[in-house]
All heavy atoms as an XYZ file, in Angstrom:
846
protein
N       0.764     -1.203     -0.069
C      -0.049      0.008     -0.049
C       0.919      1.224     -0.051
O       1.764      1.393      0.750
C      -0.898      0.019      1.224
C      -1.862      1.043      1.281
S      -3.001      0.801      2.615
C      -3.776      2.466      2.791
N       0.643      2.137     -0.893
C       1.344      3.401     -1.012
C       0.986      4.362      0.116
O      -0.133      4.617      0.357
C       1.135      4.074     -2.360
C       1.618      5.394     -2.566
N       3.073      5.619     -2.652
C       1.123      6.618     -2.535
C       3.247      6.832     -2.740
N       2.172      7.525     -2.732
N       1.972      4.831      0.707
C       1.713      5.873      1.794
C       2.515      7.197      1.454
O       3.671      7.159      1.079
C       2.318      5.397      3.188
C       2.098      6.425      4.224
N       0.940      6.701      4.735
C       2.934      7.223      4.865
C       1.020      7.626      5.810
N       2.307      8.023      5.755
N       1.741      8.353      1.439
C       2.292      9.631      1.041
C       3.059     10.135      2.193
O       2.631     10.099      3.248
C       1.196     10.605      0.658
C       0.453     10.188     -0.640
C      -0.839     11.071     -0.678
O      -1.077     11.834      0.133
N      -1.504     10.887     -1.682
N       4.210     10.798      1.859
C       4.958     11.456      2.880
C       4.156     12.776      3.184
O       3.379     13.255      2.398
C       6.339     11.839      2.437
O       6.276     12.696      1.314
N       4.594     13.380      4.282
C       3.987     14.744      4.580
C       4.283     15.727      3.532
O       3.466     16.568      3.078
C       4.427     15.248      5.950
C       3.789     14.577      7.107
C       4.210     15.104      8.375
O       4.383     16.471      8.601
O       4.368     14.369      9.361
N       5.502     15.672      3.011
C       5.957     16.624      1.979
C       5.136     16.502      0.717
O       4.778     17.414      0.091
C       7.443     16.436      1.616
C       7.996     17.378      0.693
C       9.513     17.275      0.391
O      10.027     16.123      0.410
O      10.125     18.238      0.212
N       4.849     15.145      0.312
C       4.078     14.863     -0.853
C       2.649     15.450     -0.604
O       2.000     15.995     -1.477
C       4.039     13.415     -1.267
C       3.292     13.230     -2.540
S       3.389     11.476     -3.099
C       5.007     11.407     -3.697
N       2.088     15.221      0.562
C       0.745     15.524      0.922
C       0.617     17.112      0.804
O      -0.355     17.608      0.210
C       0.350     15.099      2.266
O       0.267     13.618      2.352
C      -1.061     15.647      2.701
N       1.621     17.789      1.250
C       1.703     19.257      1.193
C       1.744     19.712     -0.205
O       1.135     20.626     -0.772
C       2.852     19.856      1.942
C       2.561     20.037      3.548
C       3.632     20.865      4.114
N       4.958     20.366      4.019
C       5.466     19.461      4.801
N       4.853     18.918      5.720
N       6.733     19.032      4.573
N       2.552     19.037     -1.077
C       2.708     19.325     -2.503
C       1.361     19.107     -3.336
O       1.087     19.984     -4.025
C       3.749     18.596     -3.068
S       4.283     19.083     -4.807
N       0.716     18.089     -2.952
C      -0.694     17.844     -3.591
C      -1.458     18.999     -3.225
O      -2.205     19.544     -4.180
C      -1.185     16.543     -3.132
C      -0.356     15.270     -3.631
C      -2.640     16.375     -3.562
C      -0.636     13.966     -2.978
N      -1.590     19.363     -2.025
C      -2.465     20.429     -1.546
C      -2.081     21.713     -2.225
O      -2.863     22.649     -2.677
C      -2.435     20.616     -0.046
C      -3.149     19.501      0.567
C      -2.867     19.368      2.094
O      -2.199     20.238      2.671
O      -3.399     18.429      2.791
N      -0.787     22.005     -2.407
C      -0.206     23.253     -2.947
C      -0.507     23.229     -4.460
O      -1.008     24.246     -5.014
C       1.330     23.284     -2.818
O       1.505     23.330     -1.341
C       1.912     24.719     -3.336
N      -0.462     22.149     -5.125
C      -0.722     22.055     -6.505
C      -2.234     22.242     -6.804
O      -2.645     22.994     -7.665
C      -0.383     20.648     -7.049
S       1.322     20.276     -7.367
N      -3.064     21.624     -5.975
C      -4.551     21.816     -6.068
C      -4.908     23.277     -5.855
O      -5.839     23.910     -6.527
C      -5.333     20.854     -5.297
C      -5.178     19.336     -5.646
C      -5.860     18.474     -4.559
C      -5.767     19.190     -7.050
N      -4.344     23.890     -4.847
C      -4.523     25.352     -4.541
C      -4.151     26.228     -5.749
O      -4.883     27.111     -6.135
C      -3.796     25.732     -3.296
N      -3.076     25.880     -6.404
C      -2.617     26.641     -7.590
C      -3.471     26.426     -8.738
O      -3.905     27.383     -9.453
C      -1.229     26.344     -7.936
S      -0.360     27.373     -9.105
N      -3.995     25.190     -8.951
C      -4.924     24.861     -9.948
C      -6.166     25.729     -9.825
O      -6.632     26.364    -10.779
C      -5.285     23.355     -9.861
C      -6.545     22.967    -10.582
C      -6.627     22.975    -11.905
C      -7.628     22.621     -9.749
C      -7.884     22.614    -12.571
C      -8.849     22.235    -10.406
C      -8.915     22.181    -11.775
O     -10.141     21.807    -12.320
N      -6.664     25.714     -8.621
C      -7.977     26.536     -8.341
C      -7.692     27.939     -8.575
O      -8.534     28.698     -9.094
C      -8.347     26.326     -6.887
C      -9.043     24.875     -6.654
C      -9.586     24.863     -5.222
C      -9.193     23.530     -4.613
N      -9.578     23.416     -3.169
N      -6.554     28.573     -8.076
C      -6.274     29.960     -8.218
C      -6.049     30.290     -9.641
O      -6.642     31.335    -10.120
C      -5.067     30.302     -7.379
C      -4.699     31.776     -7.451
C      -5.626     32.702     -6.768
O      -6.456     32.254     -5.922
O      -5.775     33.822     -7.241
N      -5.287     29.605    -10.511
C      -5.145     29.920    -11.827
C      -6.415     29.898    -12.624
O      -6.669     30.771    -13.424
C      -4.135     29.006    -12.492
S      -2.328     29.479    -12.035
N      -7.108     28.835    -12.425
C      -8.418     28.687    -13.203
C      -9.393     29.740    -12.870
O     -10.029     30.350    -13.693
C      -8.943     27.285    -13.008
C     -10.185     26.964    -13.717
C      -9.883     27.012    -15.326
C     -10.733     25.504    -13.378
N      -9.602     30.034    -11.566
C     -10.469     31.024    -11.051
C     -10.063     32.378    -11.517
O     -10.951     33.239    -12.027
C     -10.575     30.963     -9.545
O     -11.341     31.980     -9.035
N      -8.792     32.753    -11.419
C      -8.252     34.027    -11.835
C      -8.517     34.256    -13.291
O      -8.973     35.295    -13.760
C      -6.827     34.087    -11.517
C      -6.181     35.471    -11.818
S      -6.650     36.907    -10.754
C      -5.799     36.426     -9.275
N      -8.267     33.231    -14.106
C      -8.412     33.341    -15.518
C      -9.867     33.441    -15.880
O     -10.174     34.338    -16.813
C      -7.842     32.102    -16.233
N     -10.751     32.765    -15.259
C     -12.228     32.742    -15.615
C     -12.933     33.947    -15.136
O     -13.957     34.252    -15.640
C     -12.860     31.459    -15.186
C     -12.384     30.183    -15.904
S     -12.827     30.288    -17.703
C     -11.204     30.042    -18.338
N     -12.391     34.563    -14.013
C     -13.039     35.759    -13.594
C     -12.322     37.041    -13.732
O     -12.586     37.699    -14.696
C     -13.405     35.616    -12.005
O     -12.150     35.313    -11.347
C     -14.337     34.421    -11.737
N     -11.313     37.181    -13.135
C     -10.445     38.503    -13.209
C     -10.056     38.758    -14.590
O     -10.157     39.905    -15.203
C      -9.332     38.430    -12.281
C      -8.424     39.584    -12.295
N      -8.753     40.747    -11.692
C      -7.147     39.665    -12.940
C      -7.687     41.539    -11.902
N      -6.781     41.003    -12.578
N      -9.308     37.807    -15.256
C      -8.771     38.019    -16.542
C      -9.837     38.323    -17.636
O      -9.758     39.242    -18.383
C      -7.874     36.869    -17.051
S      -6.361     36.747    -16.162
N     -10.941     37.422    -17.610
C     -11.991     37.708    -18.595
C     -12.617     39.036    -18.391
O     -13.098     39.665    -19.297
C     -12.960     36.575    -18.569
C     -12.485     35.269    -19.182
C     -13.568     34.150    -19.058
C     -12.175     35.376    -20.637
N     -12.891     39.455    -17.175
C     -13.493     40.758    -16.855
C     -12.532     41.917    -17.208
O     -13.018     42.942    -17.615
C     -13.840     40.813    -15.324
C     -15.029     39.845    -15.103
C     -15.176     39.605    -13.516
O     -14.652     40.299    -12.715
O     -16.031     38.719    -13.266
N     -11.234     41.789    -17.007
C     -10.325     42.807    -17.236
C     -10.062     43.019    -18.777
O      -9.818     44.134    -19.284
C      -8.999     42.687    -16.537
C      -9.112     42.611    -15.041
S      -9.494     44.239    -14.315
C      -8.006     45.165    -14.681
N      -9.961     41.915    -19.513
C      -9.691     42.049    -20.890
C      -8.257     42.523    -21.184
O      -7.415     42.461    -20.320
N      -8.012     43.044    -22.329
C      -6.662     43.523    -22.651
C      -5.552     42.561    -22.538
O      -5.697     41.420    -23.089
N      -4.493     42.954    -21.858
C      -3.299     41.970    -21.635
C      -3.737     40.732    -20.902
O      -3.094     39.689    -21.257
C      -2.161     42.720    -20.799
C      -1.439     43.729    -21.494
C      -0.414     43.057    -22.519
O       0.205     42.090    -22.052
O      -0.387     43.593    -23.627
N      -4.750     40.822    -20.102
C      -5.161     39.652    -19.323
C      -5.767     38.536    -20.219
O      -5.789     37.351    -19.850
C      -6.235     39.953    -18.303
C      -5.656     40.807    -17.111
N      -5.528     42.232    -17.235
C      -5.244     40.506    -15.966
C      -5.013     42.614    -16.138
N      -4.845     41.571    -15.320
N      -6.309     38.864    -21.360
C      -6.952     37.882    -22.279
C      -6.178     37.675    -23.598
O      -6.750     37.037    -24.434
C      -8.355     38.287    -22.592
O      -8.404     39.656    -23.013
C      -9.317     38.136    -21.307
N      -4.951     38.290    -23.641
C      -4.170     37.871    -24.862
C      -3.926     36.405    -24.874
O      -3.715     35.827    -23.910
C      -2.904     38.656    -24.865
C      -3.182     40.192    -25.267
C      -1.968     40.805    -25.694
C      -2.317     42.190    -26.227
N      -1.003     43.076    -26.454
N      -3.946     35.775    -26.065
C      -3.783     34.348    -26.163
C      -2.671     33.729    -25.463
O      -2.859     32.658    -24.805
C      -3.777     34.089    -27.746
C      -4.613     35.248    -28.229
C      -4.224     36.427    -27.367
N      -1.501     34.285    -25.625
C      -0.335     33.604    -24.952
C      -0.524     33.659    -23.402
O      -0.122     32.632    -22.781
C       0.987     34.304    -25.383
C       1.400     34.020    -26.840
O       0.851     33.115    -27.475
O       2.302     34.746    -27.316
N      -0.923     34.693    -22.929
C      -1.096     34.818    -21.415
C      -2.205     33.843    -20.945
O      -1.977     33.032    -19.994
C      -1.408     36.159    -20.960
C      -1.815     36.260    -19.478
N      -0.762     36.075    -18.455
C      -2.900     36.352    -18.802
C      -1.253     36.213    -17.298
N      -2.600     36.349    -17.537
N      -3.376     33.847    -21.639
C      -4.513     33.084    -21.252
C      -4.164     31.603    -21.327
O      -4.461     30.774    -20.545
C      -5.692     33.441    -22.030
C      -6.960     33.219    -21.351
C      -7.465     34.012    -20.349
C      -7.745     32.046    -21.628
C      -8.644     33.747    -19.602
C      -8.905     31.780    -20.921
C      -9.329     32.627    -19.976
N      -3.451     31.195    -22.519
C      -3.065     29.733    -22.669
C      -2.115     29.288    -21.619
O      -2.259     28.228    -21.049
C      -2.356     29.538    -24.042
C      -3.344     29.443    -25.178
C      -2.591     28.983    -26.442
N      -3.423     29.418    -27.565
C      -3.091     30.474    -28.363
N      -2.091     31.183    -28.206
N      -3.998     30.711    -29.364
N      -1.240     30.230    -21.185
C      -0.299     29.879    -20.150
C      -1.006     29.646    -18.867
O      -0.676     28.774    -18.060
C       0.766     30.922    -20.020
C       1.803     30.754    -18.811
C       2.636     29.543    -19.031
C       2.773     32.067    -18.937
N      -1.949     30.499    -18.509
C      -2.692     30.319    -17.210
C      -3.540     28.902    -17.382
O      -3.570     28.266    -16.332
C      -3.657     31.443    -17.073
C      -2.958     32.703    -16.681
S      -4.057     33.960    -16.025
C      -4.507     33.210    -14.407
N      -4.017     28.523    -18.388
C      -4.814     27.338    -18.557
C      -3.782     26.163    -18.516
O      -4.110     25.163    -17.871
C      -5.544     27.287    -19.930
C      -6.696     28.265    -19.961
S      -7.984     27.885    -18.816
C      -7.462     29.005    -17.437
N      -2.647     26.304    -19.162
C      -1.603     25.211    -19.020
C      -1.138     25.049    -17.598
O      -0.985     23.893    -17.183
C      -0.493     25.562    -19.968
N      -0.915     26.137    -16.947
C      -0.502     26.079    -15.494
C      -1.524     25.336    -14.674
O      -1.119     24.459    -13.902
C      -0.212     27.480    -14.986
S       0.547     27.542    -13.428
N      -2.771     25.727    -14.760
C      -3.868     25.106    -14.101
C      -3.894     23.719    -14.340
O      -3.914     22.715    -13.374
C      -5.238     25.748    -14.343
N      -3.884     23.239    -15.593
C      -3.920     21.834    -15.946
C      -2.611     21.073    -15.485
O      -2.798     19.879    -14.998
C      -4.107     21.661    -17.337
C      -4.193     20.241    -17.918
C      -5.407     19.476    -17.170
O      -6.390     20.111    -16.744
O      -5.289     18.231    -17.055
N      -1.497     21.544    -15.548
C      -0.290     20.934    -15.121
C      -0.289     20.752    -13.588
O       0.096     19.721    -13.101
C       0.903     21.638    -15.532
C       2.169     20.926    -15.495
S       2.182     19.556    -16.784
C       2.628     18.251    -15.703
N      -0.771     21.664    -12.890
C      -0.894     21.616    -11.395
C      -1.891     20.474    -11.067
O      -1.558     19.656    -10.223
C      -1.421     22.874    -10.791
S      -0.128     24.284    -10.884
N      -3.009     20.398    -11.811
C      -3.926     19.373    -11.459
C      -3.329     17.948    -11.872
O      -3.560     17.078    -11.037
C      -5.281     19.628    -12.362
C      -6.410     18.687    -12.002
C      -7.457     18.563    -13.076
N      -6.921     17.968    -14.302
C      -6.698     16.683    -14.510
N      -6.988     15.782    -13.530
N      -6.258     16.322    -15.675
N      -2.686     17.947    -12.921
C      -2.142     16.663    -13.372
C      -1.005     16.182    -12.411
O      -0.990     15.020    -12.116
C      -1.549     16.744    -14.792
O      -2.575     16.998    -15.714
N      -0.211     17.055    -11.916
C       0.778     16.674    -10.933
C       0.288     16.195     -9.727
O       0.718     15.120     -9.109
C       1.807     17.920    -10.660
O       2.608     18.183    -11.819
N      -0.781     16.864     -9.163
C      -1.401     16.396     -8.030
C      -1.971     14.976     -8.283
O      -1.938     14.078     -7.465
C      -2.595     17.311     -7.599
N      -2.565     14.780     -9.408
C      -3.149     13.493     -9.788
C      -2.056     12.366     -9.703
O      -2.213     11.331     -9.336
C      -3.835     13.653    -11.124
C      -4.623     12.483    -11.510
N      -6.000     12.424    -11.396
C      -4.342     11.186    -11.958
C      -6.522     11.256    -11.770
N      -5.468     10.567    -12.151
N      -0.889     12.678    -10.385
C       0.191     11.675    -10.490
C       0.689     11.312     -9.009
O       0.944     10.180     -8.752
C       1.247     12.237    -11.236
C       1.163     11.817    -12.776
C       0.172     12.302    -13.607
C       2.071     11.068    -13.386
C      -0.061     11.875    -14.828
C       1.968     10.583    -14.696
C       0.871     11.063    -15.432
N       0.725     12.319     -8.210
C       1.155     12.097     -6.762
C       0.145     11.183     -6.040
O       0.477     10.319     -5.325
C       1.546     13.399     -6.021
C       2.793     13.983     -6.472
S       3.192     15.447     -5.535
C       2.188     16.726     -6.478
N      -1.174     11.564     -6.279
C      -2.196     10.728     -5.653
C      -2.299      9.264     -6.124
O      -2.678      8.414     -5.434
C      -3.567     11.422     -5.898
C      -3.822     12.634     -5.058
C      -5.075     13.442     -5.723
C      -4.057     12.351     -3.672
N      -1.878      9.090     -7.407
C      -1.744      7.731     -7.917
C      -0.610      6.966     -7.298
O      -0.609      5.674     -7.381
C      -1.534      7.757     -9.467
C      -2.668      8.252    -10.407
C      -2.244      8.502    -11.749
C      -3.826      7.358    -10.288
N       0.345      7.584     -6.843
C       1.488      6.949     -6.254
C       2.541      6.456     -7.259
O       3.321      5.586     -6.897
N       2.480      6.992     -8.430
C       3.420      6.595     -9.506
C       4.773      7.391     -9.372
O       4.658      8.579     -9.014
C       2.815      6.757    -10.926
O       3.891      6.466    -11.783
C       2.343      8.150    -11.078
N       5.853      6.630     -9.508
C       7.154      7.464     -9.505
C       7.221      8.464    -10.679
O       8.171      9.315    -10.627
C       8.184      6.358     -9.616
C       7.574      5.195    -10.177
C       6.085      5.267     -9.787
N       6.378      8.338    -11.667
C       6.364      9.332    -12.709
C       6.029     10.793    -12.239
O       6.225     11.704    -13.005
C       5.496      8.866    -13.819
C       5.900      7.597    -14.545
N       6.969      7.683    -15.441
C       5.510      6.348    -14.441
C       7.190      6.445    -15.876
N       6.403      5.682    -15.236
N       5.464     10.903    -11.019
C       5.232     12.244    -10.496
C       6.409     13.158    -10.533
O       6.364     14.342    -10.631
C       4.682     12.146     -9.080
C       5.633     11.957     -8.001
N       6.135     10.728     -7.615
C       6.458     12.834     -7.344
C       7.030     10.910     -6.699
N       7.319     12.200     -6.492
N       7.651     12.593    -10.518
C       8.827     13.412    -10.493
C       8.888     14.236    -11.870
O       9.276     15.289    -11.911
C      10.110     12.570    -10.373
C      10.240     12.106     -8.925
C      11.551     11.339     -8.770
C      11.644     10.720     -7.387
N      12.609     11.382     -6.601
N       8.488     13.544    -12.939
C       8.430     14.223    -14.234
C       7.444     15.270    -14.333
O       7.655     16.440    -14.796
C       8.197     13.189    -15.398
C       9.084     12.002    -15.394
N      10.510     12.117    -15.633
C       8.874     10.769    -15.112
C      11.049     10.952    -15.538
N      10.020     10.111    -15.159
N       6.209     14.983    -13.846
C       5.080     16.004    -13.934
C       5.462     17.152    -12.985
O       5.239     18.298    -13.323
C       3.834     15.415    -13.604
O       3.790     14.793    -12.286
C       3.319     14.323    -14.605
N       6.006     16.879    -11.856
C       6.384     17.906    -10.924
C       7.407     18.841    -11.452
O       7.403     20.095    -11.258
C       6.865     17.415     -9.545
S       5.439     16.724     -8.555
N       8.446     18.276    -12.170
C       9.468     19.047    -12.732
C       8.913     19.982    -13.759
O       9.209     21.226    -13.801
C      10.511     18.188    -13.393
C      11.765     18.848    -13.976
C      12.902     17.904    -14.397
N      13.348     17.098    -13.220
C      13.069     15.738    -13.147
N      12.471     15.133    -14.210
N      13.482     15.061    -12.188
N       8.023     19.525    -14.558
C       7.378     20.416    -15.671
C       6.466     21.341    -15.012
O       6.299     22.493    -15.411
C       6.479     19.455    -16.611
C       6.009     20.235    -17.799
C       7.089     20.952    -18.700
O       8.237     20.506    -18.746
O       6.689     21.904    -19.434
N       5.701     20.959    -13.932
C       4.842     21.796    -13.205
C       5.524     23.009    -12.604
O       5.137     24.214    -12.752
C       4.145     21.077    -12.124
S       2.848     22.003    -11.366
N       6.720     22.746    -12.012
C       7.534     23.809    -11.461
C       7.933     24.860    -12.604
O       7.827     26.091    -12.366
C       8.799     23.318    -10.864
N       8.284     24.316    -13.718
C       8.699     25.238    -14.759
C       7.503     26.032    -15.347
O       7.728     27.271    -15.560
C       9.300     24.403    -15.988
C       9.818     25.084    -17.124
C      10.358     24.345    -18.262
O      10.978     23.287    -17.925
O      10.319     24.745    -19.370
N       6.369     25.465    -15.540
C       5.258     26.120    -16.003
C       4.776     27.209    -14.982
O       4.454     28.423    -15.301
C       4.152     25.220    -16.427
C       4.576     24.498    -17.677
C       2.791     26.080    -16.685
C       3.709     23.398    -18.081
N       4.784     26.783    -13.689
C       4.339     27.758    -12.641
C       5.301     28.977    -12.510
O       4.850     30.119    -12.333
C       4.339     26.954    -11.297
S       2.932     25.991    -11.009
N       6.572     28.708    -12.751
C       7.433     29.899    -12.717
C       7.207     30.782    -13.862
O       7.197     32.100    -13.675
C       8.964     29.416    -12.711
C       9.386     28.651    -11.490
C      10.456     29.412    -10.755
N      10.872     28.556     -9.579
C      10.528     28.791     -8.347
N       9.833     29.978     -8.078
N      10.973     28.059     -7.316
N       6.981     30.272    -14.949
C       6.637     31.063    -16.233
C       5.319     31.855    -15.942
O       5.188     32.963    -16.314
C       6.497     30.141    -17.420
C       6.477     30.966    -18.741
C       6.399     29.957    -19.830
O       7.014     28.902    -19.889
O       5.820     30.411    -20.911
N       4.256     31.203    -15.440
C       3.016     31.757    -15.197
C       3.138     32.921    -14.177
O       2.574     33.931    -14.339
C       2.045     30.698    -14.696
S       0.320     31.287    -14.688
N       3.871     32.623    -13.091
C       4.066     33.730    -12.105
C       4.666     34.972    -12.628
O       4.284     35.981    -12.383
C       4.955     33.109    -10.949
N       5.687     34.764    -13.474
C       6.453     35.863    -14.056
C       5.486     36.624    -15.048
O       5.427     37.841    -14.963
C       7.587     35.355    -14.849
N       4.623     35.912    -15.775
C       3.827     36.680    -16.691
C       2.609     37.354    -15.982
O       2.300     38.406    -16.344
C       3.196     35.585    -17.690
C       2.914     36.269    -19.055
O       3.661     37.177    -19.566
O       1.811     36.001    -19.550
N       2.137     36.613    -14.884
C       1.048     37.313    -14.158
C       1.639     38.610    -13.455
O       1.004     39.614    -13.292
C       0.440     36.322    -13.175
S      -0.557     35.029    -13.926
N       2.803     38.494    -12.981
C       3.467     39.641    -12.287
C       3.617     40.769    -13.322
O       3.517     41.906    -13.016
C       4.762     39.256    -11.692
C       5.375     40.295    -10.730
C       6.610     39.702     -9.960
O       7.513     39.096    -10.631
O       6.540     39.898     -8.815
N       4.135     40.412    -14.629
C       4.394     41.336    -15.666
C       3.039     42.177    -15.952
O       3.071     43.333    -16.058
C       4.800     40.657    -16.901
C       5.026     41.590    -18.035
C       5.323     40.792    -19.316
N       4.333     39.858    -19.864
C       3.231     40.379    -20.347
N       3.032     41.585    -20.746
N       2.246     39.423    -20.855
N       1.975     41.344    -16.042
C       0.630     41.993    -16.294
C       0.144     42.994    -15.169
O      -0.414     43.950    -15.308
C      -0.423     41.000    -16.742
C       0.060     40.497    -18.126
C      -1.760     41.632    -16.809
C      -0.757     39.258    -18.642
N       0.372     42.354    -13.983
C      -0.023     43.147    -12.784
C      -1.441     42.855    -12.263
O      -2.179     42.232    -12.940
N      -1.645     43.220    -11.032
C      -2.987     42.945    -10.408
C      -3.388     41.595    -10.247
O      -4.567     41.242    -10.469
C      -3.961     43.866    -11.088
C      -5.224     44.071    -10.272
O      -5.239     44.044     -8.985
O      -6.322     44.170    -10.837
N      -2.441     40.674    -10.165
C      -2.752     39.245    -10.055
C      -1.789     38.618     -9.070
O      -1.414     37.501     -9.153
C      -2.519     38.610    -11.400
C      -3.308     39.186    -12.572
S      -2.924     38.439    -14.069
C      -3.703     36.833    -14.007
N      -1.628     39.308     -7.899
C      -0.727     38.826     -6.933
C      -1.035     37.532     -6.328
O      -0.145     36.638     -6.015
C      -0.580     39.919     -5.842
C       0.737     39.801     -4.977
C       1.985     39.840     -5.921
O       2.104     40.636     -6.829
O       2.905     38.899     -5.659
N      -2.329     37.241     -6.132
C      -2.698     35.943     -5.551
C      -2.299     34.745     -6.413
O      -1.883     33.727     -6.026
C      -4.259     35.872     -5.153
O      -4.977     35.995     -6.294
N      -2.378     34.969     -7.740
C      -1.948     33.925     -8.701
C      -0.472     33.801     -8.723
O       0.065     32.787     -8.694
C      -2.465     34.297    -10.067
S      -2.248     32.891    -11.268
N       0.317     34.979     -8.623
C       1.646     34.950     -8.628
C       2.247     34.187     -7.433
O       3.035     33.287     -7.540
C       2.300     36.384     -8.631
C       3.826     36.422     -8.384
C       1.970     37.136     -9.864
N       1.606     34.447     -6.235
C       2.012     33.704     -5.012
C       1.748     32.349     -5.055
O       2.483     31.466     -4.644
C       1.271     34.331     -3.815
C       1.794     35.917     -3.526
O       2.810     36.185     -3.982
O       1.018     36.483     -2.792
N       0.601     31.900     -5.536
C       0.169     30.459     -5.658
C       1.187     29.818     -6.580
O       1.517     28.627     -6.281
C      -1.208     30.392     -6.146
N       1.480     30.335     -7.760
C       2.401     29.733     -8.617
C       3.781     29.558     -8.111
O       4.384     28.571     -8.238
C       2.427     30.505     -9.883
S       0.922     30.407    -10.970
N       4.249     30.557     -7.419
C       5.516     30.510     -6.818
C       5.587     29.423     -5.673
O       6.638     28.654     -5.629
C       6.052     31.849     -6.306
C       6.387     32.762     -7.314
C       6.989     34.094     -6.877
N       7.336     34.870     -7.985
C       7.308     36.196     -7.974
N       6.844     36.896     -6.978
N       7.616     36.843     -9.114
N       4.527     29.322     -4.897
C       4.480     28.234     -3.786
C       4.510     26.857     -4.447
O       5.218     25.957     -4.018
C       3.309     28.436     -2.978
C       3.418     29.437     -1.915
C       2.358     29.397     -0.853
N       0.996     29.626     -1.506
C       0.410     30.833     -1.613
N       1.095     31.921     -1.286
N      -0.820     30.863     -2.149
N       3.744     26.769     -5.482
C       3.590     25.467     -6.188
C       5.030     25.028     -6.819
O       5.399     23.904     -6.760
C       2.534     25.493     -7.175
S       2.117     23.944     -7.891
N       5.621     26.021     -7.499
C       6.862     25.782     -8.117
C       7.874     25.230     -7.095
O       8.645     24.338     -7.363
C       7.383     26.946     -8.889
N       7.954     25.970     -6.078
C       8.924     25.646     -4.958
C       8.636     24.135     -4.427
O       9.547     23.376     -4.316
C       8.823     26.582     -3.862
C      10.028     26.459     -2.859
C       9.902     27.481     -1.816
O       9.842     28.739     -2.111
O       9.826     27.233     -0.525
N       7.468     23.872     -4.174
C       7.014     22.538     -3.638
C       7.306     21.457     -4.608
O       7.847     20.368     -4.380
C       5.511     22.582     -3.285
O       5.147     21.392     -2.711
N       6.964     21.721     -5.898
C       7.171     20.785     -6.954
C       8.623     20.562     -7.241
O       9.041     19.328     -7.556
C       6.497     21.112     -8.205
S       4.679     20.653     -8.297
N       9.394     21.518     -7.178
C      10.900     21.380     -7.348
C      11.466     20.390     -6.323
O      12.330     19.548     -6.664
C      11.607     22.711     -7.385
C      11.436     23.514     -8.583
C      11.925     24.974     -8.346
O      12.210     25.453     -7.339
O      11.835     25.644     -9.512
N      10.883     20.413     -5.168
C      11.452     19.577     -4.032
C      10.990     18.043     -4.401
O      11.812     17.130     -4.258
C      10.859     19.931     -2.657
C      11.477     21.257     -2.209
C      10.882     21.651     -0.889
C      11.431     23.006     -0.380
N      10.593     23.605      0.704
N       9.724     17.969     -4.858
C       9.242     16.704     -5.175
C       9.834     16.017     -6.413
O      10.066     14.842     -6.560
C       7.732     16.675     -5.442
C       6.922     16.923     -4.193
S       7.242     15.931     -2.755
C       6.947     14.364     -3.393
N      10.342     16.799     -7.292
C      11.090     16.320     -8.628
C      12.444     16.032     -8.276
O      13.026     15.247     -9.034
C      10.962     17.512     -9.642
N      13.003     16.313     -7.208
C      14.452     16.119     -6.935
C      14.698     14.606     -6.647
O      13.922     13.916     -6.213
C      14.923     16.961     -5.844
């Protein structure tokens, strides 16, 4: 029987929190703001980040060692998303969630 470490449990929770934050921010704040917030590259990045966070959490919940691969990619996408959200501005909660997730996923990928 697979048992999750405390670190993995925290990473799953962090990934799911980032998934919720990115998806919610994109679907509410970004769509309402328009302009830079809804340009295709930014909006696609937010959707990719949300999905990668959800997928990484899923892989860890499955207990597969492949979670190291998804976590590595998740960290990379989260860092990119955080930087882009910071560049656009007025998305600090998303920036923070992405940075927390990237840090947690980098540890899980090691």
